[in-house]
Residue, then its C-alpha position, 0 to 999 in steps of 0.5 A: x432761464x427758459x427763452x420765451x418771446x419776452x426774453x432777449x440776449x444782451x452783451x454788457x461789459x463789467x469791469x472790462x469783462x464781456x458778459x452775455x445775459x438773457x433777460x426778460x427785462x427791458x434793454x434799458x433796464x438791463x444796460x442801466x443795471x450793468x452800468x451801475x454794477x460796473x461803476x460800483x465795482x470800478x469805484x471799489x477797485x480804484x478806492x481800495x486798490x483791489x485787483x481781485x475781481x471776486x473781492x470787488x464783486x462781493x464788496x459791490x454786492x454788499x453795498x448794493x444790498x445795503x442800499x436796497x435794505x435801506x430803501x425797503x426800510x424807507x418804503x415801509x416807513x412811508x407805507x406806515x405813514x400813508x396808512x395812518x393818514x388814510x385811517x385818519x381821513x376815514x375817521x374824519x369822513x365817518x365823523x363828518x358824515x354822521x353830522x346832518x345839516x339843513x338849510x332853512 
């Protein structure tokens, strides 16, 4: 990554290991992401009694990717519902605007 005015350096600890990161993301987001990864990896290592950090990393990445795919599917489903609702509203508006009313 090329350093520019928006990029900053961060130090995070994941599974007891210190990492230096460069990112243009807000500090809060970087630290929150690191915390999520750290907690996920620690949980996997504890549950499965794994000491191989590479395997723990891969399992954590797979879990997070699966969650991301689920969220994307839910977002797509909601987007389709929103579009159907918008289409219905347009249909109702078009139908009601063709009606004329008068006051006597």
